[in-house]
N, CA, C and O atoms as CSV, one atom per row, in Angstrom:
chain,resi,resn,atom,element,x,y,z
A,1,UNK,N,N,-11.040,-7.577,-4.154
A,1,UNK,CA,C,-10.167,-8.709,-4.662
A,1,UNK,C,C,-10.971,-9.395,-4.124
A,1,UNK,O,O,-10.365,-10.213,-3.433
A,2,UNK,N,N,-12.154,-9.536,-4.045
A,2,UNK,CA,C,-12.779,-10.920,-3.078
A,2,UNK,C,C,-12.463,-12.356,-3.543
A,2,UNK,O,O,-12.066,-12.671,-4.665
A,3,UNK,N,N,-12.683,-13.111,-2.582
A,3,UNK,CA,C,-11.952,-14.611,-2.657
A,3,UNK,C,C,-10.258,-14.577,-2.603
A,3,UNK,O,O,-9.611,-15.570,-2.938
A,4,UNK,N,N,-9.745,-13.583,-2.239
A,4,UNK,CA,C,-8.379,-13.419,-2.404
A,4,UNK,C,C,-7.921,-13.631,-0.880
A,4,UNK,O,O,-8.663,-13.406,0.076
A,5,UNK,N,N,-6.639,-14.082,-0.784
A,5,UNK,CA,C,-5.807,-14.416,0.204
A,5,UNK,C,C,-5.103,-13.081,0.313
A,5,UNK,O,O,-4.308,-12.472,-0.402
A,6,UNK,N,N,-5.954,-12.755,1.994
A,6,UNK,CA,C,-5.495,-11.146,2.998
A,6,UNK,C,C,-4.598,-11.434,4.294
A,6,UNK,O,O,-4.549,-12.435,5.009
A,7,UNK,N,N,-4.028,-10.433,4.343
A,7,UNK,CA,C,-2.860,-9.929,5.532
A,7,UNK,C,C,-3.078,-8.578,5.901
A,7,UNK,O,O,-3.142,-7.582,5.181
A,8,UNK,N,N,-3.202,-8.717,7.391
A,8,UNK,CA,C,-3.750,-7.371,8.139
A,8,UNK,C,C,-1.959,-7.341,8.911
A,8,UNK,O,O,-1.289,-8.056,9.656
A,9,UNK,N,N,-1.748,-5.558,7.883
A,9,UNK,CA,C,-0.593,-5.577,9.629
A,9,UNK,C,C,-0.130,-4.703,9.095
A,9,UNK,O,O,0.227,-4.557,7.926
A,10,UNK,N,N,-0.100,-3.566,10.606
A,10,UNK,CA,C,-0.088,-2.143,10.994
A,10,UNK,C,C,0.737,-2.234,11.848
A,10,UNK,O,O,0.999,-3.325,12.353
A,11,UNK,N,N,1.215,-1.338,12.135
A,11,UNK,CA,C,1.968,-0.050,13.418
A,11,UNK,C,C,1.546,1.017,13.944
A,11,UNK,O,O,0.504,1.567,13.589
A,12,UNK,N,N,2.448,1.512,15.025
A,12,UNK,CA,C,1.773,2.304,15.861
A,12,UNK,C,C,2.674,3.971,15.740
A,12,UNK,O,O,3.884,3.747,15.768
A,13,UNK,N,N,2.458,5.058,15.654
A,13,UNK,CA,C,3.547,6.119,15.662
A,13,UNK,C,C,3.094,6.151,16.906
A,13,UNK,O,O,1.954,6.454,17.258
A,14,UNK,N,N,4.348,5.711,17.840
A,14,UNK,CA,C,4.262,6.725,19.689
A,14,UNK,C,C,5.320,7.949,19.483
A,14,UNK,O,O,5.733,8.623,20.427
A,15,UNK,N,N,5.602,8.094,18.486
A,15,UNK,CA,C,6.861,9.324,18.544
A,15,UNK,C,C,6.201,10.025,18.850
A,15,UNK,O,O,5.077,9.524,18.892
A,16,UNK,N,N,6.210,11.939,19.389
A,16,UNK,CA,C,5.952,13.170,19.180
A,16,UNK,C,C,5.625,13.561,18.054
A,16,UNK,O,O,4.861,14.500,18.274
A,17,UNK,N,N,5.748,13.396,16.695
A,17,UNK,CA,C,6.064,13.866,15.165
A,17,UNK,C,C,5.092,12.891,14.304
A,17,UNK,O,O,4.765,11.813,14.801
A,18,UNK,N,N,4.749,13.167,13.351
A,18,UNK,CA,C,4.150,12.608,12.068
A,18,UNK,C,C,5.253,11.685,11.740
A,18,UNK,O,O,6.450,11.950,11.846
A,19,UNK,N,N,4.792,10.693,11.374
A,19,UNK,CA,C,5.274,9.103,10.660
A,19,UNK,C,C,5.297,9.238,8.693
A,19,UNK,O,O,4.430,8.760,7.962
A,20,UNK,N,N,6.223,9.816,8.349
A,20,UNK,CA,C,6.003,9.373,6.901
A,20,UNK,C,C,5.864,7.963,6.015
A,20,UNK,O,O,6.771,7.159,6.230
A,21,UNK,N,N,5.322,7.748,5.499
A,21,UNK,CA,C,5.127,6.442,4.818
A,21,UNK,C,C,4.775,6.661,3.468
A,21,UNK,O,O,3.762,7.270,3.125
A,22,UNK,N,N,5.779,6.064,2.541
A,22,UNK,CA,C,5.516,5.866,1.330
A,22,UNK,C,C,5.312,4.555,0.497
A,22,UNK,O,O,6.290,4.417,-0.237
A,23,UNK,N,N,4.742,3.918,0.397
A,23,UNK,CA,C,4.097,2.679,-0.049
A,23,UNK,C,C,4.346,2.278,-1.558
A,23,UNK,O,O,3.283,1.768,-1.912
A,24,UNK,N,N,5.030,2.264,-2.383
A,24,UNK,CA,C,6.111,2.088,-3.473
A,24,UNK,C,C,4.822,0.306,-3.628
A,24,UNK,O,O,4.075,-0.359,-2.910
A,25,UNK,N,N,5.493,0.344,-5.504
A,25,UNK,CA,C,5.652,0.974,-6.085
A,25,UNK,C,C,4.289,2.117,-6.936
A,25,UNK,O,O,4.057,2.444,-8.099
A,26,UNK,N,N,3.736,2.381,-5.745
A,26,UNK,CA,C,2.085,3.193,-5.942
A,26,UNK,C,C,2.993,4.522,-6.127
A,26,UNK,O,O,3.054,5.051,-7.237
A,27,UNK,N,N,3.717,5.066,-4.987
A,27,UNK,CA,C,4.015,6.442,-5.008
A,27,UNK,C,C,3.143,6.926,-3.826
A,27,UNK,O,O,3.147,8.136,-3.596
A,28,UNK,N,N,2.236,5.928,-2.888
A,28,UNK,CA,C,1.737,6.569,-2.584
A,28,UNK,C,C,1.683,7.785,-0.464
A,28,UNK,O,O,1.631,7.478,0.727
A,29,UNK,N,N,1.707,8.302,-0.795
A,29,UNK,CA,C,1.675,8.943,0.483
A,29,UNK,C,C,1.306,9.219,2.125
A,29,UNK,O,O,0.448,10.002,2.533
A,30,UNK,N,N,1.889,8.653,2.665
A,30,UNK,CA,C,0.826,8.459,4.001
A,30,UNK,C,C,1.437,8.912,5.748
A,30,UNK,O,O,2.239,8.501,6.587
A,31,UNK,N,N,0.275,10.191,5.520
A,31,UNK,CA,C,1.075,10.475,7.266
A,31,UNK,C,C,0.572,9.591,8.243
A,31,UNK,O,O,-0.340,8.770,8.144
A,32,UNK,N,N,1.217,9.844,9.096
A,32,UNK,CA,C,0.515,9.568,10.729
A,32,UNK,C,C,0.619,10.027,11.153
A,32,UNK,O,O,1.766,10.095,11.593
A,33,UNK,N,N,-0.258,10.877,11.583
A,33,UNK,CA,C,0.269,11.774,13.360
A,33,UNK,C,C,0.647,10.847,14.305
A,33,UNK,O,O,0.645,9.622,14.429
A,34,UNK,N,N,1.036,12.008,15.053
A,34,UNK,CA,C,1.388,10.720,16.243
A,34,UNK,C,C,0.493,10.892,17.236
A,34,UNK,O,O,-0.131,11.907,17.549
A,35,UNK,N,N,0.482,9.182,17.975
A,35,UNK,CA,C,-0.637,8.782,18.678
A,35,UNK,C,C,-1.195,8.386,17.983
A,35,UNK,O,O,-2.316,8.665,18.408
A,36,UNK,N,N,-1.426,7.536,16.533
A,36,UNK,CA,C,-1.771,6.394,15.676
A,36,UNK,C,C,-1.399,5.450,15.297
A,36,UNK,O,O,-0.256,5.002,15.373
A,37,UNK,N,N,-2.793,4.770,14.582
A,37,UNK,CA,C,-2.066,3.625,14.619
A,37,UNK,C,C,-2.218,3.971,12.856
A,37,UNK,O,O,-2.735,5.021,12.476
A,38,UNK,N,N,-1.651,2.853,11.819
A,38,UNK,CA,C,-1.821,2.792,10.427
A,38,UNK,C,C,-1.884,0.813,10.388
A,38,UNK,O,O,-1.024,0.068,10.858
A,39,UNK,N,N,-3.120,0.414,9.709
A,39,UNK,CA,C,-3.381,-0.544,9.228
A,39,UNK,C,C,-3.046,-0.872,7.366
A,39,UNK,O,O,-2.640,-0.181,6.431
A,40,UNK,N,N,-3.331,-1.806,7.480
A,40,UNK,CA,C,-3.030,-2.312,6.076
A,40,UNK,C,C,-3.259,-3.662,5.623
A,40,UNK,O,O,-2.850,-4.711,6.121
A,41,UNK,N,N,-3.847,-3.509,4.784
A,41,UNK,CA,C,-4.592,-4.787,4.283
A,41,UNK,C,C,-4.460,-4.988,2.922
A,41,UNK,O,O,-4.789,-4.372,1.909
A,42,UNK,N,N,-3.770,-6.232,3.232
A,42,UNK,CA,C,-2.896,-6.642,1.635
A,42,UNK,C,C,-3.218,-7.991,1.450
A,42,UNK,O,O,-3.001,-9.011,2.105
A,43,UNK,N,N,-4.125,-7.600,-0.228
A,43,UNK,CA,C,-4.730,-8.797,-0.746
A,43,UNK,C,C,-3.490,-8.843,-2.056
A,43,UNK,O,O,-2.611,-8.194,-2.623
A,44,UNK,N,N,-4.172,-10.083,-2.006
A,44,UNK,CA,C,-3.351,-11.131,-3.436
A,44,UNK,C,C,-3.940,-11.894,-3.742
A,44,UNK,O,O,-3.998,-12.663,-2.783
A,45,UNK,N,N,-4.787,-12.463,-4.931
A,45,UNK,CA,C,-4.858,-13.916,-5.303
A,45,UNK,C,C,-4.067,-14.892,-5.255
A,45,UNK,O,O,-4.524,-15.946,-5.697
A,46,UNK,N,N,-2.903,-14.907,-4.821
A,46,UNK,CA,C,-1.635,-16.037,-4.428
A,46,UNK,C,C,-1.490,-16.435,-3.119
A,46,UNK,O,O,-0.638,-15.831,-2.467
A,47,UNK,N,N,-2.059,-17.224,-2.630
A,47,UNK,CA,C,-1.720,-16.632,-1.117
A,47,UNK,C,C,-0.586,-16.745,-0.355
A,47,UNK,O,O,-0.436,-16.550,0.852
A,48,UNK,N,N,0.298,-17.127,-1.310
A,48,UNK,CA,C,1.961,-17.223,-1.599
A,48,UNK,C,C,2.367,-15.804,-1.504
A,48,UNK,O,O,3.390,-15.580,-0.857
A,49,UNK,N,N,1.811,-14.921,-1.978
A,49,UNK,CA,C,2.503,-13.717,-2.567
A,49,UNK,C,C,1.696,-12.770,-1.631
A,49,UNK,O,O,0.619,-12.301,-1.997
A,50,UNK,N,N,2.400,-12.422,-0.060
A,50,UNK,CA,C,1.215,-12.047,0.923
A,50,UNK,C,C,2.546,-11.019,1.098
A,50,UNK,O,O,2.092,-9.887,1.266
A,51,UNK,N,N,3.862,-10.999,1.118
A,51,UNK,CA,C,5.129,-10.569,1.627
A,51,UNK,C,C,5.280,-8.993,1.319
A,51,UNK,O,O,5.355,-8.529,0.181
A,52,UNK,N,N,5.322,-8.053,2.815
A,52,UNK,CA,C,5.959,-7.512,2.355
A,52,UNK,C,C,7.412,-6.499,2.474
A,52,UNK,O,O,8.008,-6.699,3.532
A,53,UNK,N,N,7.772,-5.922,1.970
A,53,UNK,CA,C,9.375,-5.247,2.399
A,53,UNK,C,C,9.258,-4.181,2.774
A,53,UNK,O,O,8.442,-3.585,2.071
A,54,UNK,N,N,9.896,-3.224,4.011
A,54,UNK,CA,C,10.042,-2.882,4.552
A,54,UNK,C,C,11.330,-1.976,4.368
A,54,UNK,O,O,12.277,-2.581,4.870
A,55,UNK,N,N,11.677,-0.923,3.913
A,55,UNK,CA,C,12.681,0.156,4.077
A,55,UNK,C,C,12.326,1.601,5.096
A,55,UNK,O,O,11.392,2.397,5.193
A,56,UNK,N,N,13.728,1.383,5.791
A,56,UNK,CA,C,13.778,2.688,6.517
A,56,UNK,C,C,14.901,3.343,6.773
A,56,UNK,O,O,15.991,2.773,6.751
A,57,UNK,N,N,14.677,5.299,7.189
A,57,UNK,CA,C,15.327,5.785,6.775
A,57,UNK,C,C,15.046,7.049,8.306
A,57,UNK,O,O,14.195,7.150,9.189
A,58,UNK,N,N,16.281,7.796,7.923
A,58,UNK,CA,C,15.405,8.552,9.431
A,58,UNK,C,C,13.690,9.158,9.403
A,58,UNK,O,O,12.888,9.279,10.329
A,59,UNK,N,N,13.567,9.444,7.997
A,59,UNK,CA,C,12.253,10.668,8.023
A,59,UNK,C,C,10.993,9.928,7.453
A,59,UNK,O,O,9.850,10.382,7.509
A,60,UNK,N,N,11.494,8.250,6.674
A,60,UNK,CA,C,10.215,7.769,6.615
A,60,UNK,C,C,10.317,6.311,6.133
A,60,UNK,O,O,11.344,5.877,5.611
A,61,UNK,N,N,9.210,5.573,6.328
A,61,UNK,CA,C,9.659,3.989,6.214
A,61,UNK,C,C,8.677,4.333,4.671
A,61,UNK,O,O,7.653,5.015,4.613
A,62,UNK,N,N,9.495,3.498,3.335
A,62,UNK,CA,C,9.036,2.974,2.808
A,62,UNK,C,C,8.606,0.911,2.454
A,62,UNK,O,O,9.344,-0.074,2.409
A,63,UNK,N,N,7.200,1.075,2.291
A,63,UNK,CA,C,6.384,-0.435,2.139
A,63,UNK,C,C,6.070,-0.638,0.933
A,63,UNK,O,O,5.290,-0.213,0.080
A,64,UNK,N,N,7.468,-1.962,1.167
A,64,UNK,CA,C,6.682,-2.048,-1.065
A,64,UNK,C,C,5.892,-3.767,-0.867
A,64,UNK,O,O,5.770,-4.755,-0.143
A,65,UNK,N,N,5.493,-3.041,-2.299
A,65,UNK,CA,C,4.131,-4.011,-2.614
A,65,UNK,C,C,4.960,-4.853,-3.949
A,65,UNK,O,O,5.902,-4.402,-4.599
A,66,UNK,N,N,4.063,-6.651,-4.174
A,66,UNK,CA,C,4.710,-7.040,-4.385
A,66,UNK,C,C,3.847,-7.288,-5.537
A,66,UNK,O,O,2.850,-6.578,-5.670
A,67,UNK,N,N,4.189,-8.514,-6.672
A,67,UNK,CA,C,3.418,-8.457,-7.778
A,67,UNK,C,C,1.463,-9.152,-7.839
A,67,UNK,O,O,1.044,-10.297,-8.003
A,68,UNK,N,N,0.994,-8.310,-7.700
A,68,UNK,CA,C,-0.737,-9.351,-7.643
A,68,UNK,C,C,-1.375,-9.101,-6.413
A,68,UNK,O,O,-2.290,-9.763,-5.924
A,69,UNK,N,N,-0.824,-8.091,-5.943
A,69,UNK,CA,C,-0.871,-6.623,-4.700
A,69,UNK,C,C,-1.532,-5.972,-4.480
A,69,UNK,O,O,-1.264,-4.885,-4.993
A,70,UNK,N,N,-2.765,-5.979,-3.686
A,70,UNK,CA,C,-3.066,-4.319,-3.359
A,70,UNK,C,C,-2.964,-3.724,-1.948
A,70,UNK,O,O,-2.939,-4.495,-0.989
A,71,UNK,N,N,-2.926,-2.882,-1.833
A,71,UNK,CA,C,-2.706,-2.774,-0.279
A,71,UNK,C,C,-3.965,-1.495,0.291
A,71,UNK,O,O,-4.086,-0.384,-0.225
A,72,UNK,N,N,-4.566,-1.881,1.137
A,72,UNK,CA,C,-5.886,-1.144,1.973
A,72,UNK,C,C,-5.632,-0.530,2.619
A,72,UNK,O,O,-6.510,-0.717,3.462
A,73,UNK,N,N,-4.822,0.443,3.114
A,73,UNK,CA,C,-4.383,1.356,4.542
A,73,UNK,C,C,-5.593,1.861,5.236
A,73,UNK,O,O,-6.763,1.751,4.871
A,74,UNK,N,N,-5.174,2.364,6.172
A,74,UNK,CA,C,-6.560,3.011,7.686
A,74,UNK,C,C,-5.686,3.722,8.136
A,74,UNK,O,O,-4.616,3.468,7.582
A,75,UNK,N,N,-5.624,4.353,8.739
A,75,UNK,CA,C,-5.462,5.451,9.217
A,75,UNK,C,C,-5.829,5.545,10.507
A,75,UNK,O,O,-6.716,6.395,10.421
A,76,UNK,N,N,-5.710,5.069,12.369
A,76,UNK,CA,C,-7.080,4.960,13.253
A,76,UNK,C,C,-7.937,4.161,12.382
A,76,UNK,O,O,-8.648,5.146,12.185
A,77,UNK,N,N,-8.556,3.177,11.625
A,77,UNK,CA,C,-9.696,2.521,11.192
A,77,UNK,C,C,-10.428,3.771,9.893
A,77,UNK,O,O,-11.544,3.625,9.394
A,78,UNK,N,N,-9.367,5.060,9.537
A,78,UNK,CA,C,-10.089,5.276,8.226
A,78,UNK,C,C,-9.794,5.299,7.041
A,78,UNK,O,O,-8.911,6.015,6.567
A,79,UNK,N,N,-10.882,4.093,6.076
A,79,UNK,CA,C,-9.642,4.423,4.649
A,79,UNK,C,C,-8.946,5.399,3.808
A,79,UNK,O,O,-9.598,6.127,3.060
A,80,UNK,N,N,-8.177,5.440,3.848
A,80,UNK,CA,C,-7.413,6.011,2.809
A,80,UNK,C,C,-7.853,5.957,1.054
A,80,UNK,O,O,-7.962,4.924,0.394
A,81,UNK,N,N,-8.071,7.472,0.520
A,81,UNK,CA,C,-7.746,6.558,-1.318
A,81,UNK,C,C,-6.292,7.070,-1.478
A,81,UNK,O,O,-5.518,8.025,-1.540
A,82,UNK,N,N,-6.531,5.448,-1.503
A,82,UNK,CA,C,-4.987,5.415,-2.591
A,82,UNK,C,C,-5.120,4.422,-3.419
A,82,UNK,O,O,-6.044,3.609,-3.464
A,83,UNK,N,N,-3.729,4.525,-4.406
A,83,UNK,CA,C,-3.513,3.885,-5.949
A,83,UNK,C,C,-3.660,2.658,-5.314
A,83,UNK,O,O,-4.482,1.866,-5.773
A,84,UNK,N,N,-2.837,2.295,-4.091
A,84,UNK,CA,C,-2.472,1.079,-4.086
A,84,UNK,C,C,-3.273,-0.084,-3.609
A,84,UNK,O,O,-2.934,-1.259,-3.467
A,85,UNK,N,N,-4.423,0.513,-3.391
A,85,UNK,CA,C,-6.117,0.208,-2.558
A,85,UNK,C,C,-6.956,-0.918,-4.324
A,85,UNK,O,O,-7.428,-2.040,-4.505
A,86,UNK,N,N,-6.675,0.319,-5.169
A,86,UNK,CA,C,-7.347,0.392,-6.696
A,86,UNK,C,C,-6.184,-0.750,-7.805
A,86,UNK,O,O,-6.761,-1.499,-8.595
A,87,UNK,N,N,-4.706,-0.772,-7.757
A,87,UNK,CA,C,-4.673,-0.887,-8.241
A,87,UNK,C,C,-3.622,-2.172,-8.415
A,87,UNK,O,O,-2.545,-1.576,-8.406
A,88,UNK,N,N,-3.336,-3.459,-8.555
A,88,UNK,CA,C,-2.686,-4.004,-8.367
A,88,UNK,C,C,-1.011,-4.193,-9.741
A,88,UNK,O,O,-0.620,-4.119,-10.906
A,89,UNK,N,N,-0.562,-4.568,-7.798
A,89,UNK,CA,C,1.146,-4.703,-8.781
A,89,UNK,C,C,1.653,-5.648,-9.691
A,89,UNK,O,O,1.708,-6.859,-9.477
A,90,UNK,N,N,2.036,-5.050,-10.746
A,90,UNK,CA,C,1.807,-6.014,-12.371
A,90,UNK,C,C,2.726,-6.722,-11.162
A,90,UNK,O,O,3.191,-6.394,-10.071
A,91,UNK,N,N,2.694,-8.163,-12.231
A,91,UNK,CA,C,4.158,-9.316,-12.101
A,91,UNK,C,C,4.901,-9.132,-12.671
A,91,UNK,O,O,4.733,-8.711,-13.815
A,92,UNK,N,N,6.681,-9.469,-11.894
A,92,UNK,CA,C,7.812,-8.436,-12.479
A,92,UNK,C,C,8.872,-9.391,-13.059
A,92,UNK,O,O,10.083,-9.172,-13.042
A,93,UNK,N,N,8.246,-10.515,-13.592
A,93,UNK,CA,C,9.171,-11.787,-14.511
A,93,UNK,C,C,9.743,-12.580,-12.747
A,93,UNK,O,O,10.832,-12.946,-12.304
A,94,UNK,N,N,8.883,-12.559,-12.414
A,94,UNK,CA,C,9.633,-13.105,-10.848
A,94,UNK,C,C,10.480,-12.400,-9.929
A,94,UNK,O,O,10.896,-12.884,-8.876
A,95,UNK,N,N,10.838,-10.717,-10.543
A,95,UNK,CA,C,11.421,-9.906,-9.853
A,95,UNK,C,C,10.654,-9.743,-8.972
A,95,UNK,O,O,9.549,-10.247,-8.773
A,96,UNK,N,N,11.173,-9.093,-8.469
A,96,UNK,CA,C,10.052,-7.459,-7.304
A,96,UNK,C,C,10.201,-6.183,-7.772
A,96,UNK,O,O,11.049,-5.548,-8.398
A,97,UNK,N,N,9.010,-5.973,-7.230
A,97,UNK,CA,C,9.013,-4.162,-8.227
A,97,UNK,C,C,9.607,-3.488,-7.861
A,97,UNK,O,O,9.594,-2.392,-8.421
A,98,UNK,N,N,10.836,-3.761,-6.274
A,98,UNK,CA,C,11.413,-2.866,-5.898
A,98,UNK,C,C,12.734,-2.876,-6.927
A,98,UNK,O,O,13.352,-1.882,-7.312
A,99,UNK,N,N,13.095,-4.813,-7.394
A,99,UNK,CA,C,14.402,-3.898,-7.976
A,99,UNK,C,C,13.663,-3.894,-9.827
A,99,UNK,O,O,14.283,-4.327,-10.799
A,100,UNK,N,N,12.780,-3.518,-9.857
A,100,UNK,CA,C,12.652,-3.846,-11.188
A,100,UNK,C,C,12.815,-2.448,-10.701
A,100,UNK,O,O,13.853,-2.107,-11.268
A,101,UNK,N,N,12.213,-0.931,-9.638
A,101,UNK,CA,C,12.072,-0.103,-10.584
A,101,UNK,C,C,13.581,0.053,-10.326
A,101,UNK,O,O,14.146,0.800,-11.126
A,102,UNK,N,N,14.354,-0.507,-9.359
A,102,UNK,CA,C,15.731,-0.211,-8.565
A,102,UNK,C,C,16.153,0.372,-10.696
A,102,UNK,O,O,16.506,1.410,-11.256
A,103,UNK,N,N,15.799,-1.119,-11.150
A,103,UNK,CA,C,16.588,-0.865,-12.572
A,103,UNK,C,C,16.272,0.250,-12.978
A,103,UNK,O,O,17.001,1.228,-13.149
A,104,UNK,N,N,15.082,0.131,-13.162
A,104,UNK,CA,C,14.614,2.020,-14.739
A,104,UNK,C,C,15.037,2.987,-14.076
A,104,UNK,O,O,14.956,4.078,-14.642
A,105,UNK,N,N,15.684,2.955,-12.543
A,105,UNK,CA,C,15.912,4.523,-11.646
A,105,UNK,C,C,17.276,4.663,-11.555
A,105,UNK,O,O,17.626,5.788,-11.199
A,106,UNK,N,N,18.315,3.729,-11.804
A,106,UNK,CA,C,19.629,3.472,-11.068
A,106,UNK,C,C,19.877,4.603,-11.219
A,106,UNK,O,O,20.005,5.407,-10.296
A,107,UNK,N,N,20.027,4.949,-12.876
A,107,UNK,CA,C,20.839,6.156,-13.499
A,107,UNK,C,C,19.929,7.624,-13.631
A,107,UNK,O,O,19.867,8.373,-14.607
A,108,UNK,N,N,19.321,7.742,-12.438
A,108,UNK,CA,C,19.021,8.878,-12.638
A,108,UNK,C,C,17.993,9.438,-11.054
A,108,UNK,O,O,16.928,9.300,-10.452
A,109,UNK,N,N,19.637,10.285,-11.065
A,109,UNK,CA,C,19.741,11.150,-9.375
A,109,UNK,C,C,18.285,11.800,-8.752
A,109,UNK,O,O,17.841,11.348,-7.697
A,110,UNK,N,N,17.707,12.695,-9.352
A,110,UNK,CA,C,16.654,13.045,-8.787
A,110,UNK,C,C,15.373,11.959,-8.411
A,110,UNK,O,O,14.510,12.051,-7.538
A,111,UNK,N,N,15.534,11.255,-9.090
A,111,UNK,CA,C,14.737,9.932,-8.603
A,111,UNK,C,C,14.665,9.187,-7.238
A,111,UNK,O,O,15.587,8.503,-6.791
A,112,UNK,N,N,12.855,9.500,-6.310
A,112,UNK,CA,C,13.076,9.059,-5.675
A,112,UNK,C,C,13.820,7.971,-5.106
A,112,UNK,O,O,14.372,8.086,-4.012
A,113,UNK,N,N,13.869,6.749,-5.905
A,113,UNK,CA,C,14.971,5.463,-5.235
A,113,UNK,C,C,16.365,5.651,-5.522
A,113,UNK,O,O,17.179,4.798,-5.167
A,114,UNK,N,N,16.840,7.059,-6.349
A,114,UNK,CA,C,17.828,7.248,-6.287
A,114,UNK,C,C,18.686,7.913,-4.681
A,114,UNK,O,O,19.821,8.356,-4.856
A,115,UNK,N,N,18.310,7.937,-3.725
A,115,UNK,CA,C,17.765,8.468,-2.654
A,115,UNK,C,C,17.698,9.956,-2.213
A,115,UNK,O,O,18.224,10.538,-1.264
A,116,UNK,N,N,16.758,10.445,-3.361
A,116,UNK,CA,C,16.203,12.130,-2.975
A,116,UNK,C,C,15.756,12.409,-1.847
A,116,UNK,O,O,14.812,11.817,-1.323
A,117,UNK,N,N,16.554,13.595,-1.211
A,117,UNK,CA,C,15.801,13.898,-0.236
A,117,UNK,C,C,14.678,14.206,-0.284
A,117,UNK,O,O,14.172,14.489,-1.370
A,118,UNK,N,N,13.672,14.253,1.346
A,118,UNK,CA,C,12.667,13.771,1.433
A,118,UNK,C,C,12.193,15.367,2.272
A,118,UNK,O,O,11.025,15.696,2.476
A,119,UNK,N,N,13.310,16.117,2.626
A,119,UNK,CA,C,13.055,17.252,3.596
A,119,UNK,C,C,12.794,18.110,2.175
A,119,UNK,O,O,13.324,17.816,1.103
A,120,UNK,N,N,11.726,19.406,2.418
A,120,UNK,CA,C,11.284,20.217,2.400
A,120,UNK,C,C,10.134,20.905,2.973
A,120,UNK,O,O,9.365,20.486,3.839
A,121,UNK,N,N,10.126,22.414,2.151
A,121,UNK,CA,C,9.314,23.358,3.115
A,121,UNK,C,C,7.832,23.493,2.699
A,121,UNK,O,O,7.392,23.836,1.602
A,122,UNK,N,N,7.344,23.242,3.512
A,122,UNK,CA,C,5.361,23.282,2.988
A,122,UNK,C,C,5.234,21.884,2.560
A,122,UNK,O,O,6.047,20.971,2.697
A,123,UNK,N,N,3.887,21.875,1.930
A,123,UNK,CA,C,3.983,20.999,1.460
A,123,UNK,C,C,3.948,19.901,-0.047
A,123,UNK,O,O,2.979,19.969,-0.804
A,124,UNK,N,N,4.683,19.291,-0.226
A,124,UNK,CA,C,4.755,18.632,-1.618
A,124,UNK,C,C,3.787,19.296,-3.085
A,124,UNK,O,O,2.634,19.728,-3.107
A,125,UNK,N,N,4.980,19.129,-4.402
A,125,UNK,CA,C,3.698,19.655,-5.647
A,125,UNK,C,C,2.108,19.163,-5.248
A,125,UNK,O,O,1.110,19.820,-4.953
A,126,UNK,N,N,2.385,17.481,-5.398
A,126,UNK,CA,C,1.412,16.291,-5.123
A,126,UNK,C,C,0.761,16.593,-4.193
A,126,UNK,O,O,-0.452,16.651,-4.395
A,127,UNK,N,N,1.239,16.891,-2.887
A,127,UNK,CA,C,0.253,16.942,-1.382
A,127,UNK,C,C,-1.029,18.264,-2.585
A,127,UNK,O,O,-2.191,17.917,-2.798
A,128,UNK,N,N,-0.556,19.416,-3.072
A,128,UNK,CA,C,-0.474,20.824,-3.037
A,128,UNK,C,C,-1.567,20.839,-4.099
A,128,UNK,O,O,-2.322,21.812,-4.121
A,129,UNK,N,N,-1.799,19.394,-5.392
A,129,UNK,CA,C,-2.649,19.131,-6.675
A,129,UNK,C,C,-3.542,18.846,-6.167
A,129,UNK,O,O,-4.573,19.517,-6.139
A,130,UNK,N,N,-3.201,16.774,-5.143
A,130,UNK,CA,C,-4.028,15.846,-4.667
A,130,UNK,C,C,-5.469,17.390,-3.995
A,130,UNK,O,O,-6.533,17.737,-4.508
A,131,UNK,N,N,-4.722,17.907,-2.664
A,131,UNK,CA,C,-6.327,18.116,-2.135
A,131,UNK,C,C,-7.509,19.748,-3.782
A,131,UNK,O,O,-8.593,20.200,-3.410
A,132,UNK,N,N,-7.302,19.909,-4.297
A,132,UNK,CA,C,-7.798,20.549,-5.549
A,132,UNK,C,C,-8.968,19.478,-6.768
A,132,UNK,O,O,-9.871,19.892,-7.494
A,133,UNK,N,N,-8.357,17.747,-6.527
A,133,UNK,CA,C,-9.056,17.011,-7.252
A,133,UNK,C,C,-10.133,16.754,-6.367
A,133,UNK,O,O,-9.858,16.615,-5.175
A,134,UNK,N,N,-11.300,16.666,-6.735
A,134,UNK,CA,C,-12.305,16.940,-6.371
A,134,UNK,C,C,-12.673,15.695,-6.317
A,134,UNK,O,O,-13.851,15.689,-5.962
A,135,UNK,N,N,-12.228,14.461,-6.508
A,135,UNK,CA,C,-12.366,12.846,-5.962
A,135,UNK,C,C,-12.085,12.409,-4.728
A,135,UNK,O,O,-12.578,11.552,-3.995
A,136,UNK,N,N,-10.719,13.571,-4.599
A,136,UNK,CA,C,-10.046,12.662,-3.486
A,136,UNK,C,C,-10.258,13.578,-2.033
A,136,UNK,O,O,-9.838,13.142,-0.962
């Protein structure tokens, strides 16, 4: 998105365990190894639209993009292939993407936004499928 406003934000995983980030509303899952740093370059056509919302749980962080944004994600300065880097968040009639998705999934107990547990044994179905994609 050349000519747009850019903003960088990052954090380091100083703990002994891997840190899981969800980049929403793209449903990108990013694994940040111990002693690694994740950096995000947020781009938006409107310089007033560079705000991120961050939620924390015991097991992961959720990073929420807003309308008009794309987010490039780097782990230890390596650009990851994510939907958030390519697909701009649609404008949501003045509401945040988090608010709109909360309304859409409110009555779906199995939906991630409803608080479904992320504890799983082994890689998720998406992680297994993603490994087989030739362009990933």
